[in-house]
C-alpha positions as MATLAB code, in Angstrom:
seq = 'MLNFKIYNDFQNRLLKGQSRSIIAKKNIFGSFGIKGANILVSLYLVPLTITMLNKDLYGVWITLFSIVSWFNIMDIGLGNGFRNKYAEAIAINDLSYAKKLTSTFYITMFFIVLGFIVIYSIVHQFIDWYKILNVDKNTDVNLNLVVLNVFVFLGIQLLTKNINMVLLAMQKTALSNLLPFLGNIISLLGILLLSFLGVANLFSISLVFMLAPIIVFVFTTIFLFKTTLSKYKPDKIEFNSEHLKDMLGIGLKFFIIQLSMIFIYSSANIVITQLFGPGEVTNYNIAYRLFTSFQIFFTIIVTPFWSAFTDANCKGDYVWIRKTIRVLVLIWLLFVLFLFIVWLLTPYIIKFWIGDSVFVTYSLSFQFFLFTAFFTFSSIMSSYLAGVGKITLSLFIAIIQSVINIPLAVILGKYFGLGINGVILSLNIGMLLPCLLLTIQTYKLINHKGHGIWNK';
ca = [
      95.622  112.830   78.117;
      98.661  111.053   79.559;
      97.459  111.537   83.134;
      94.009  110.267   82.158;
      95.570  107.142   80.617;
      97.661  106.528   83.752;
      94.530  106.872   85.891;
      92.610  104.409   83.695;
      95.486  101.902   83.807;
      95.632  102.215   87.607;
      91.871  101.769   87.917;
      91.907   98.697   85.662;
      94.655   97.100   87.747;
      92.795   97.943   90.946;
      89.614   96.315   89.686;
      91.402   93.253   88.330;
      91.161   89.901   90.112;
      88.657   87.996   92.200;
      85.939   89.885   94.030;
      87.543   89.496   97.473;
      90.868   90.757   96.054;
      89.129   93.790   94.573;
      87.426   94.528   97.891;
      90.759   94.200   99.707;
      92.519   96.506   97.228;
      89.831   99.170   97.524;
      90.004   99.042  101.324;
      93.811   99.190  101.278;
      93.949  102.273   99.072;
      91.110  103.934  100.942;
      92.784  103.177  104.272;
      96.122  104.626  103.179;
      94.666  108.106  102.833;
      92.694  107.855  106.076;
      95.510  106.278  108.104;
      98.055  108.715  106.662;
      95.965  111.649  107.810;
      95.362  109.956  111.165;
      99.088  109.431  111.696;
      99.786  113.098  110.995;
      97.152  114.114  113.550;
      98.494  111.589  116.094;
     102.072  112.767  115.607;
     101.027  116.390  116.028;
      99.183  115.505  119.232;
     102.411  114.199  120.821;
     104.466  117.452  120.989;
     101.274  119.418  121.674;
     100.439  117.224  124.680;
     104.047  117.246  125.946;
     104.038  121.052  125.808;
     100.786  121.289  127.777;
     101.805  118.770  130.443;
     105.656  118.426  130.526;
     107.895  115.468  129.808;
     107.340  113.668  133.140;
     103.542  114.068  133.206;
     103.371  112.958  129.582;
     105.301  109.853  130.625;
     102.712  109.295  133.384;
      99.873  109.648  130.860;
     101.496  107.206  128.415;
     102.118  104.656  131.181;
      98.519  105.013  132.407;
      97.221  104.664  128.859;
      99.290  101.507  128.359;
      97.824  100.023  131.554;
      94.326  100.956  130.411;
      94.982   99.188  127.101;
      95.195   95.926  129.045;
      91.464   96.201  129.633;
      90.676   96.495  125.930;
      90.568   92.700  125.895;
      87.874   92.686  128.561;
      85.472   91.252  125.984;
      87.292   87.911  126.611;
      87.905   87.544  122.882;
      84.240   87.941  122.051;
      84.954   90.666  119.472;
      87.274   88.565  117.342;
      85.079   85.494  117.793;
      82.135   87.563  116.569;
      84.202   88.855  113.640;
      85.021   85.344  112.398;
      81.506   83.958  112.836;
      79.893   87.080  111.354;
      82.217   86.901  108.325;
      81.261   83.253  107.845;
      77.556   84.161  108.024;
      78.044   86.877  105.403;
      80.068   84.482  103.185;
      77.178   81.995  103.058;
      74.568   84.807  103.005;
      72.822   83.728  106.227;
      71.353   87.092  107.282;
      69.226   85.608  110.058;
      72.297   84.125  111.768;
      74.212   87.387  111.281;
      71.433   89.405  112.944;
      71.196   87.038  115.908;
      74.986   87.091  116.323;
      74.929   90.895  116.427;
      72.152   91.043  119.021;
      73.817   88.435  121.242;
      77.180   90.165  120.888;
      75.901   93.595  121.956;
      73.831   92.265  124.860;
      76.780   90.274  126.214;
      79.136   93.235  125.867;
      76.683   95.505  127.704;
      76.691   93.292  130.791;
      80.477   92.795  130.646;
      81.024   96.560  130.567;
      78.441   97.211  133.290;
      80.114   94.656  135.544;
      83.544   96.138  134.858;
      82.483   99.698  135.750;
      80.742   98.590  138.959;
      83.645   96.402  140.118;
      86.321   98.973  139.323;
      84.375  101.759  141.065;
      84.422   99.619  144.223;
      88.089   98.543  144.172;
      89.427  101.890  142.919;
      89.703  103.376  146.407;
      92.085  100.597  147.479;
      94.580  101.098  144.612;
      97.594  103.382  145.108;
      98.054  104.802  141.617;
     100.731  107.221  142.812;
     102.934  104.259  143.661;
     102.085  102.295  140.511;
     102.901  105.254  138.268;
     105.837  106.406  140.415;
     104.358  109.886  141.021;
     105.044  112.048  144.059;
     101.909  112.264  146.223;
     102.673  115.920  146.913;
     102.118  116.806  143.262;
      99.128  118.979  142.425;
      97.733  116.267  140.116;
      94.640  114.436  141.453;
      95.787  111.141  139.969;
      93.030  109.007  141.497;
      90.344  111.175  139.874;
      92.155  111.019  136.518;
      92.365  107.220  136.620;
      88.723  106.800  137.684;
      87.641  109.014  134.799;
      89.767  107.059  132.321;
      88.493  103.642  133.408;
      84.804  104.595  133.392;
      85.008  106.052  129.897;
      87.085  103.071  128.784;
      84.160  100.819  129.659;
      81.798  102.942  127.576;
      84.304  102.862  124.698;
      84.434   99.068  124.790;
      80.687   98.878  124.246;
      80.342  101.577  121.604;
      83.340  100.547  119.458;
      81.783   97.188  118.547;
      80.644   98.733  115.270;
      84.279   98.314  114.211;
      84.001   94.527  114.425;
      80.912   94.583  112.229;
      82.744   96.654  109.615;
      85.874   94.491  109.725;
      83.863   91.276  109.359;
      82.181   92.759  106.280;
      85.607   93.689  104.830;
      84.867   97.434  105.175;
      88.319   98.148  106.591;
      88.623  101.663  105.184;
      85.424  102.716  106.924;
      86.567  101.149  110.211;
      89.836  103.104  109.921;
      87.912  106.328  109.418;
      86.427  106.158  112.922;
      89.697  106.487  114.928;
      90.726  109.328  112.610;
      87.525  111.235  113.380;
      88.110  110.539  117.078;
      91.623  111.999  116.851;
      90.303  115.074  115.049;
      87.819  115.677  117.865;
      90.613  115.084  120.420;
      92.844  117.610  118.662;
      90.109  120.224  118.550;
      89.261  119.551  122.190;
      92.862  119.919  123.353;
      93.313  123.130  121.374;
      90.147  124.432  123.039;
      91.530  123.492  126.484;
      94.709  125.396  125.681;
      92.750  128.421  124.502;
      90.659  128.405  127.690;
      93.773  127.884  129.854;
      92.404  124.741  131.532;
      94.721  122.121  130.004;
      95.884  119.623  132.628;
      96.170  115.861  133.021;
      92.512  115.453  133.999;
      90.996  117.583  131.227;
      93.280  116.142  128.554;
      92.483  112.566  129.603;
      88.768  113.422  129.499;
      89.065  114.674  125.913;
      91.062  111.650  124.756;
      88.594  109.170  126.266;
      85.349  110.940  125.305;
      86.149  111.757  121.652;
      86.040  108.153  120.316;
      82.757  107.484  122.114;
      81.076  110.350  120.276;
      82.246  108.949  116.925;
      81.289  105.327  117.664;
      77.783  106.166  118.910;
      76.953  108.405  115.958;
      78.378  105.890  113.441;
      76.485  102.932  114.916;
      73.137  104.738  114.761;
      73.783  106.135  111.273;
      75.005  102.903  109.640;
      72.303  100.619  111.039;
      69.683  103.081  109.797;
      71.219  103.334  106.307;
      73.730  101.082  104.521;
      73.682   98.291  107.127;
      69.935   98.378  107.753;
      69.383   94.844  106.402;
      71.866   93.512  108.975;
      70.214   95.292  111.895;
      68.741   92.803  114.403;
      64.956   92.590  114.150;
      64.675   92.457  117.936;
      66.815   92.388  121.075;
      67.524   88.693  121.399;
      70.096   86.701  123.353;
      71.043   83.223  122.140;
      73.350   81.141  124.323;
      74.276   78.830  121.425;
      75.451   81.782  119.346;
      77.446   83.007  122.333;
      79.149   79.605  122.498;
      79.934   79.865  118.780;
      81.702   83.177  119.348;
      83.458   82.119  122.546;
      84.702   78.839  121.091;
      87.497   80.599  119.238;
      87.048   83.894  121.086;
      88.603   82.619  124.323;
      91.773   81.697  122.438;
      91.865   85.176  120.939;
      91.365   86.557  124.449;
      94.394   84.783  125.907;
      96.525   85.821  122.927;
      95.391   89.443  123.247;
      95.914   89.395  127.001;
      99.442   88.073  126.546;
     100.335   90.584  123.827;
      98.951   93.578  125.692;
     100.760   92.462  128.835;
     104.029   92.072  126.901;
     103.942   95.418  125.096;
     102.393   97.513  127.861;
     104.603   96.104  130.625;
     107.603   97.692  128.908;
     106.407  101.129  130.049;
     106.018   99.919  133.644;
     109.458   98.241  133.666;
     111.061  101.435  132.348;
     109.146  103.601  134.836;
     110.220  101.459  137.787;
     113.857  100.969  136.720;
     114.698  104.253  135.001;
     111.904  106.749  135.845;
     108.882  108.193  133.944;
     111.100  110.513  131.894;
     112.682  107.549  130.088;
     109.212  106.312  129.145;
     108.914  109.381  126.935;
     112.158  108.592  125.062;
     111.065  104.992  124.604;
     107.564  106.009  123.550;
     108.745  108.537  120.973;
     110.838  105.859  119.219;
     107.946  103.418  119.541;
     105.473  105.878  118.032;
     107.788  106.704  115.157;
     108.253  103.117  114.015;
     104.728  101.963  114.772;
     103.501  104.890  112.671;
     105.151  103.231  109.678;
     104.066   99.823  110.931;
     100.492  101.044  110.628;
     100.929  101.370  106.863;
     101.789   97.684  106.586;
      98.898   96.815  108.881;
      96.624   98.669  106.461;
      97.663   96.210  103.755;
      97.267   93.081  105.881;
      94.078   93.867  107.838;
      91.501   93.442  105.012;
      92.800   89.936  104.337;
      91.751   88.502  107.731;
      88.079   88.292  106.766;
      89.033   87.685  103.124;
      90.934   84.574  104.252;
      87.827   83.505  106.184;
      85.744   83.898  103.036;
      88.268   82.012  100.863;
      88.612   79.198  103.391;
      84.820   78.753  103.600;
      84.742   78.415   99.799;
      87.863   76.207   99.547;
      89.818   78.696   97.417;
      93.336   77.650   98.481;
      94.915   78.830   95.213;
      93.911   82.401   96.061;
      95.184   82.004   99.641;
      98.650   80.793   98.535;
      98.984   83.516   95.922;
      97.900   86.234   98.352;
     100.392   85.190  101.040;
     103.250   85.195   98.496;
     102.324   88.713   97.385;
     102.137   89.933  100.989;
     105.629   88.557  101.736;
     107.063   90.391   98.695;
     105.427   93.614   99.886;
     106.954   93.010  103.327;
     110.464   92.821  101.836;
     109.984   96.225  100.200;
     108.595   97.574  103.470;
     111.687   96.444  105.427;
     113.959   98.198  102.912;
     111.981  101.398  103.412;
     112.068  100.906  107.182;
     115.858  100.627  107.108;
     116.041  104.057  105.446;
     113.771  105.413  108.186;
     116.187  104.045  110.787;
     119.116  105.859  109.141;
     117.148  109.113  109.225;
     115.707  108.678  112.744;
     117.652  111.522  114.498;
     116.626  114.006  111.808;
     112.998  112.871  111.785;
     112.688  113.162  115.578;
     114.394  116.566  115.655;
     111.981  117.855  113.009;
     109.009  116.245  114.782;
     109.706  116.888  118.486;
     112.692  119.244  118.575;
     115.615  118.897  120.960;
     113.580  117.972  124.050;
     113.803  114.237  123.309;
     116.872  112.290  122.177;
     116.655  108.763  120.741;
     119.902  106.876  120.161;
     120.656  104.915  117.005;
     120.885  101.727  119.064;
     117.363  102.174  120.485;
     115.882  103.032  117.093;
     117.622   99.984  115.563;
     115.918   97.759  118.119;
     112.592   99.252  117.066;
     113.513   98.709  113.408;
     114.003   95.000  114.164;
     110.846   94.819  116.248;
     108.742   96.393  113.490;
     110.249   94.076  110.860;
     109.570   90.981  112.997;
     106.082   92.090  113.970;
     104.934   92.917  110.439;
     106.234   89.634  109.034;
     104.467   87.573  111.692;
     101.289   89.629  111.125;
     100.982   88.131  107.633;
     100.889   84.627  109.063;
      98.750   85.661  112.033;
      96.160   87.254  109.754;
      95.771   84.056  107.748;
      95.732   81.789  110.809;
      93.219   84.016  112.616;
      91.011   84.128  109.541;
      90.844   80.329  109.303;
      90.621   79.856  113.082;
      93.888   77.911  113.516;
      95.321   79.790  116.492;
      96.187   77.185  119.137;
      99.906   77.383  118.316;
      99.692   81.203  118.407;
      98.153   80.832  121.868;
     101.067   78.755  123.179;
     103.618   81.143  121.658;
     101.913   84.169  123.251;
     101.970   82.508  126.684;
     105.685   81.712  126.361;
     106.434   85.285  125.293;
     104.511   86.746  128.236;
     106.316   84.483  130.738;
     109.849   85.337  129.587;
     109.394   89.003  128.688;
     109.596   90.879  132.015;
     112.387   88.767  133.566;
     114.372   89.062  130.343;
     113.731   92.826  130.141;
     114.948   93.319  133.737;
     118.034   91.134  133.197;
     119.021   92.839  129.941;
     118.037   96.348  131.009;
     119.325   96.407  134.603;
     121.861   93.649  135.146;
     123.459   93.744  131.691;
     123.407   97.550  131.773;
     121.580   97.942  128.452;
     118.997  100.358  129.876;
     115.837  100.873  127.843;
     117.575   99.170  124.887;
     117.415   95.937  126.877;
     113.647   96.291  127.275;
     112.984   96.370  123.535;
     115.659   93.708  122.941;
     113.660   91.346  125.144;
     110.629   91.939  122.899;
     112.700   91.173  119.807;
     113.977   87.907  121.227;
     110.392   86.867  121.948;
     109.254   87.872  118.429;
     111.545   85.260  116.863;
     109.130   82.522  117.999;
     106.060   83.589  115.971;
     108.200   84.562  112.974;
     109.549   81.016  112.755;
     106.758   78.772  114.039;
     103.772   80.548  112.482;
     105.520   80.558  109.116;
     105.953   76.786  109.353;
     102.316   76.361  110.361;
     101.081   78.544  107.497;
     103.184   76.610  104.969;
     101.816   73.306  106.232;
      98.185   74.441  106.176;
      98.151   76.034  102.715;
      99.775   72.895  101.307;
      97.404   70.519  103.177;
     100.217   69.087  105.320;
      99.059   70.355  108.704;
      98.527   67.723  111.413;
      98.355   67.796  115.197;
      99.216   71.182  116.723;
      99.770   72.609  113.228;
      96.097   72.095  112.396;
      94.496   73.522  115.535;
];
């Protein structure tokens, strides 16, 4: 009886509030279970992959994967532009506009991906990936074939994963989080099969990692547009240049921000590879994965509010916006306290997770503690500003961060003798800008005091 009462109380609290708050709460709680399971699978994949490759080859794979991630923004911001405009169409119940946006979005992405695959296939033969990834050419790894495989399947991924943007715009965050989890499950099963067959190597493992998400995205797109999302399915294949302009208007700003952020975070692996060798990338990446695994939990909380902020802004509900941001900041304070405990326990967590093959110092893990704290705080403000389309200041900040990051990382890491600690320290110094300036911008906007750059 007591447990039943507790469950009823919890359910009543969950279903209390405005409709967009209820939707956000449901997606948050649904995402926690999905993301938690996904993190466990992802963490298990790390030692499994290291065992099958070795520490140096795993470092090569991580560096390659970080370079590949640069091309995830190849949609030139179209995905996020679509998300905002699609959310606005849903908010005002304009199904015709939503359908035409979807058709235009998919057609445009098809030609972008086709062009990317054709162009890369031509220029691939002129790129020395052995030099870029600091790999001995006498190794038995056919690196050029691995990279070609990765980039071709990346292009296909970029087209098929657009179903995620549809789900996010409709505030179905939990469902969008389910897709990467299913992809990781297929990857895990595929890698275990490779091990069983004795054919696990860099090429076969990269093939599994790149192909698994495509299978999930294709099946999900077909299934959803035939069932629960059937009324949003475009009536015909139709391209509308005006709708493309609508998406690109804000999308290009998102593109530059994404490009800057991916460059900043991914370049760390290249700097470490060039200055300290691929082996150090593994140490850095293990600490990064540990703290970003917990960062994901905070992202689960914030993500549903992007489109919810769009909805609230369209309807002029500023009271809800102010209240929601205050609640998110309080949750962040509790998260940082938890994160500090994680930092204290880092050596024990990594030993349990990886074993003795990788050692992460307290100083490196503390830098990641700071980075995660800074990043999650700024994500609250970024989510609101992205939802209401006020991202010009974010654009300028991202450009400044990308300009100073590599020089600062080299100076701190090499010339100040801080090693890989200096690389993450350079990220933390750059993160102070959005933490301060975006907070000021958010305060001004929610209190109707934003003018000039603060209102763009």
